[in-house]
C-alpha positions in Angstrom: 19.5 -8.1 -12.2 18.3 -5.5 -9.7 19.1 -5.8 -6.0 16.1 -6.0 -3.7 15.7 -6.1 0.0 12.9 -5.3 2.3 14.4 -1.9 3.0 14.8 -0.6 -0.5 13.3 -0.5 -4.0 15.7 -0.6 -6.8 14.7 0.9 -10.1 16.9 -0.6 -12.8 17.4 1.2 -16.1 19.1 -0.3 -19.2 20.3 2.5 -21.6 21.9 2.4 -25.0 24.2 5.3 -25.9 27.0 6.0 -28.3 30.4 5.2 -26.9 31.4 8.9 -27.5 28.6 10.0 -25.2 29.8 8.3 -22.1 31.0 11.5 -20.4 27.8 13.3 -21.3 25.8 10.5 -19.8 27.7 10.7 -16.6 27.1 14.4 -16.4 23.3 13.8 -16.8 23.4 11.1 -14.1 25.3 13.3 -11.7 22.6 15.9 -12.2 19.9 13.2 -11.6 21.7 12.1 -8.5 21.8 15.7 -7.1 18.2 16.4 -7.9 16.9 13.0 -6.6 18.8 13.7 -3.3 16.1 16.3 -2.4 13.4 13.6 -2.5 12.4 11.6 0.6 13.8 8.1 0.7 16.5 8.5 -1.9 19.4 6.2 -1.2 21.6 6.8 -4.2 22.4 5.3 -7.6 25.0 3.1 -9.3 26.0 3.3 -12.9 27.7 0.5 -14.8 29.1 0.6 -18.4 29.3 -2.6 -20.5 32.4 -2.2 -22.7 32.3 -5.8 -23.9 30.1 -5.1 -27.0 31.3 -4.2 -30.4 30.7 -1.2 -32.5 29.9 2.4 -31.4 26.9 1.5 -29.1 27.5 1.4 -25.3 25.2 -0.4 -22.9 24.6 1.2 -19.5 22.9 -0.2 -16.5 21.7 2.3 -13.8 20.3 1.3 -10.4 18.3 4.0 -8.7 17.6 3.1 -5.0 14.8 4.3 -2.8 13.5 3.2 0.6 9.9 2.7 -0.8 8.3 2.1 -4.1 6.0 5.1 -3.6 8.9 7.4 -3.1 10.6 6.2 -6.3 7.4 6.8 -8.2 7.2 10.3 -7.0 10.7 10.9 -8.3 10.0 9.2 -11.6 6.9 11.3 -12.2 8.4 14.6 -11.0 8.8 17.6 -13.3 12.4 17.9 -12.1 13.3 14.5 -13.6 11.4 15.3 -16.8 13.4 18.5 -17.2 16.6 16.6 -16.8 15.5 14.0 -19.3 14.8 16.9 -21.8 18.3 18.2 -21.1 19.7 14.7 -21.7 18.0 14.4 -25.0 19.4 17.7 -26.1 22.9 16.9 -24.8 23.0 13.4 -26.3 21.2 14.2 -29.5 17.9 12.5 -28.8 19.7 9.1 -28.6 19.0 8.7 -24.9 16.8 5.6 -24.7 16.0 3.3 -21.7 13.7 0.6 -20.5 12.7 -0.6 -17.0 13.7 -4.0 -15.9 10.4 -5.7 -14.8 12.2 -7.6 -12.0 12.4 -4.3 -10.1 8.7 -4.4 -9.4 8.5 -8.2 -9.2 11.1 -8.4 -6.5 9.6 -5.5 -4.6 6.2 -7.3 -4.5 7.9 -10.6 -3.4 9.9 -8.8 -0.7 6.8 -7.1 0.6 4.4 -10.0 0.2 5.3 -12.0 3.4 4.9 -8.9 5.6 1.3 -8.2 4.4 -1.4 -8.5 6.9 -3.2 -11.9 6.7 -6.7 -11.3 5.3 -8.3 -13.5 7.9 -7.1 -11.0 10.6 -8.7 -8.2 8.7 -11.9 -10.1 8.4 -12.0 -10.7 12.1 -11.7 -7.0 12.8 -14.5 -6.3 10.2 -16.6 -8.9 12.0 -16.0 -7.2 15.3 -17.0 -3.8 13.9 -19.9 -5.1 11.9 -21.9 -6.9 14.6 -22.5 -4.0 17.0 -23.0 -1.7 14.0 -25.8 -3.8 12.6 -27.5 -4.4 16.0 -27.4 -0.7 16.9 -28.8 0.3 13.5 -31.6 -2.2 13.9 -32.4 -0.6 17.3 -32.1 3.1 16.4 -33.7 2.7 13.0 -36.6 0.5 14.1 -39.2 3.3 13.9 -37.7 4.9 10.8 -35.9 2.5 8.5 -38.1 -0.3 9.9 -41.2 1.4 8.3 -39.6 1.2 4.8 -40.1 -1.7 2.3 -37.5 -4.3 3.2 -35.4 -3.9 0.0 -35.1 -0.2 0.5 -34.5 -0.7 4.2 -31.6 -3.1 3.5 -30.1 -0.8 0.8 -30.0 2.2 3.2 -29.0 0.1 6.2 -26.1 -1.5 4.3 -24.9 1.9 3.2 -24.9 3.3 6.7 -23.2 0.2 8.0 -20.4 0.3 5.4 -19.8 4.0 6.1 -19.7 3.4 9.9 -17.4 0.4 9.8 -15.2 1.6 6.9 -14.5 5.1 8.0 -14.7 4.8 11.8 -14.8 1.4 13.5 -12.4 -0.6 11.3 -9.7 2.1 11.2 -10.0 2.5 14.9 -9.7 -1.2 15.5 -6.8 -1.4 13.1 -4.9 1.1 15.2 -5.9 -0.7 18.4 -4.7 -4.1 17.0 -1.7 -2.7 15.0 0.8 -5.1 16.7 -1.5 -8.0 16.4 -2.1 -7.5 12.7 1.7 -7.6 12.0 2.9 -10.2 14.6 4.0 -13.6 13.5 4.0 -14.9 17.0 1.5 -17.8 17.5 1.0 -16.9 21.1 0.2 -13.2 20.5 -1.9 -14.2 17.5 -4.0 -16.5 19.6 -4.2 -13.9 22.4 -5.5 -11.3 19.9 -8.1 -13.7 18.6 -9.1 -14.4 22.2 -9.8 -10.7 22.9 -11.9 -10.4 19.7 -14.0 -13.5 20.7 -14.3 -12.2 24.2 -15.5 -8.8 23.0 -18.1 -10.5 20.7 -19.2 -12.5 23.7 -19.7 -9.4 25.8 -21.7 -7.7 23.0 -23.8 -10.8 22.5 -24.7 -10.8 26.2 -25.5 -7.1 26.2 -27.7 -7.3 23.1 -29.4 -10.4 24.5 -30.2 -9.2 28.0 -30.3 -5.3 27.9 -33.8 -4.2 28.7 -35.5 -1.8 26.3 -34.1 -3.3 23.1 -37.0 -4.2 20.7 -36.0 -7.8 20.4 -35.9 -8.2 24.2 -39.3 -6.7 24.7 -41.9 -9.4 25.6 -44.5 -9.8 23.0 -48.1 -9.5 24.2 
């Protein structure tokens, strides 16, 4: 069973080698350890031999530890590791076989799950970005997009709104509300919600009363 905490990802490998290849396996793992040490986030490895079995086969469990899953994947996919695996196959006579313990990823996801940003907070930020975007687009595009057939108008308007909110406003709001997105404090969560509602209230007042906006112009 692989060890898993919020501060590391453990890649667990179960290997089966001939008992006579034990020293060769250790040589390969030492090379792996040295090469992996040049990769960001590498925390080391642990190798355990199971001598309880019978016959010439020897079971080996190797734990490779990284700070983050992404860092581990970069090492696993690296040409440096592939070259070492090729050397291992030559050294051990192509009997070097392994499989990944699925719990490595399961436990990583479980450990990271509670710290994920609540989706409702993200939705509030999208709402805050979307409202002024739509209103401004209606104002600025009144004499251009407004002259198009409604289906085409909505198609283009939605595209522009998604680009504006997705690439500019939501990322900016996410940086502004970084601490609020990750906090578990009820008080600060409510405070953040209050600022969002207050901002929407200000925007509503401006859009409702600002002279010159087409929907505030008296109809003759």
